[in-house]
C-alpha positions in Angstrom: -160.7 -103.2 -81.3 -158.1 -105.9 -81.0 -155.6 -106.3 -83.8 -157.2 -108.0 -86.8 -160.8 -107.4 -85.6 -161.5 -104.7 -88.1 -160.5 -107.0 -91.0 -162.7 -109.8 -89.6 -165.7 -107.4 -89.2 -165.1 -106.1 -92.8 -165.2 -109.6 -94.3 -168.2 -110.7 -92.3 -170.1 -107.5 -93.3 -169.3 -108.0 -97.0 -170.5 -111.6 -96.8 -173.9 -110.5 -95.3 -174.4 -107.2 -97.2 -176.6 -108.4 -100.0 -178.9 -110.1 -97.5 -179.0 -107.1 -95.2 -179.6 -104.6 -98.1 -182.4 -106.7 -99.6 -184.1 -107.1 -96.2 -184.1 -103.3 -95.7 -185.4 -102.6 -99.2 -188.0 -105.3 -98.8 -189.5 -103.4 -95.9 -189.7 -100.2 -98.0 -188.0 -98.4 -100.9 -184.9 -96.6 -99.8 -182.1 -94.4 -101.1 -178.4 -94.9 -100.7 -177.7 -92.7 -97.6 -180.8 -94.1 -95.9 -179.4 -97.7 -96.5 -176.0 -96.7 -95.1 -177.5 -95.3 -91.9 -180.2 -98.0 -91.5 -177.6 -100.8 -91.9 -175.7 -99.4 -89.0 -178.6 -98.6 -86.7 -180.7 -101.8 -87.4 -177.7 -104.0 -86.7 -176.5 -102.1 -83.6 -173.4 -101.0 -85.5 -172.3 -104.5 -86.3 -172.8 -104.0 -90.1 -170.9 -100.9 -91.1 -170.5 -100.4 -94.8 -169.0 -97.5 -96.6 -170.4 -95.8 -99.7 -167.6 -97.2 -101.8 -168.8 -100.7 -101.0 -172.5 -100.1 -101.0 -173.0 -98.4 -104.3 -171.2 -101.0 -106.4 -173.2 -103.7 -104.6 -176.5 -101.9 -105.4 -175.4 -101.7 -109.1 -174.7 -105.5 -109.1 -178.1 -106.2 -107.5 -179.8 -104.0 -110.0 -178.0 -105.7 -112.9 -179.0 -109.1 -111.5 -182.6 -107.9 -111.5 -183.0 -108.1 -107.7 -183.8 -104.4 -107.3 -184.9 -101.5 -109.5 -184.0 -97.8 -109.1 -186.0 -94.7 -109.8 -185.3 -91.0 -109.3 -187.7 -89.1 -107.0 -187.9 -85.7 -105.6 -189.8 -84.5 -102.5 -190.7 -80.9 -102.6 -187.8 -78.7 -103.3 -185.2 -81.3 -102.3 -182.8 -82.7 -104.8 -183.9 -85.9 -106.5 -182.8 -89.1 -104.8 -182.3 -92.5 -106.4 -184.7 -94.9 -104.6 -184.3 -98.7 -104.7 -187.2 -101.1 -104.7 -187.1 -104.9 -104.5 -188.3 -107.0 -107.5 -190.0 -110.4 -107.5 -186.6 -111.8 -108.3 -185.2 -109.9 -105.4 -187.8 -111.3 -103.1 -186.9 -114.9 -104.2 -183.2 -114.1 -103.7 -183.9 -112.6 -100.3 -185.8 -115.8 -99.2 -182.9 -118.0 -100.4 -180.4 -115.9 -98.6 -182.5 -115.9 -95.4 -182.8 -119.7 -95.5 -179.0 -120.1 -96.1 -178.2 -117.6 -93.3 -180.4 -119.4 -90.8 -178.9 -122.8 -91.7 -175.3 -121.4 -91.4 -176.1 -119.4 -88.2 -177.7 -122.5 -86.6 -174.7 -124.7 -87.5 -172.2 -122.1 -86.2 -174.1 -121.6 -83.0 -174.1 -125.4 -82.4 -170.3 -125.5 -83.2 -169.5 -122.5 -80.9 -171.4 -124.1 -78.1 -169.3 -127.2 -78.2 -171.7 -129.3 -80.2 -169.3 -130.1 -83.0 -168.3 -133.7 -83.5 -164.7 -134.7 -83.4 
């Protein structure tokens, strides 16, 4: 990575984390470690978030009413905290998707030389 790229990637990841997490939880309920690994694999490694960033974000989303959490155990495995999306979370996800598409479209146009002087 060139100097400064890690900081840029970190800032972009933080800015898209809520959208990415809600999209993954919308597909199915998930636990924290599953979210961490899925974010990386589903984005081809472009969204890499650490536990210390993910869990506070999950708590904020839970406090905002976008997700709910429940403890579940499978067989003899230790219980895991699973996150599910709420109706409010679905509405938030749709709003974030709309804004993301608007922003990405504008940036693509700008990067391809379509910006007005």
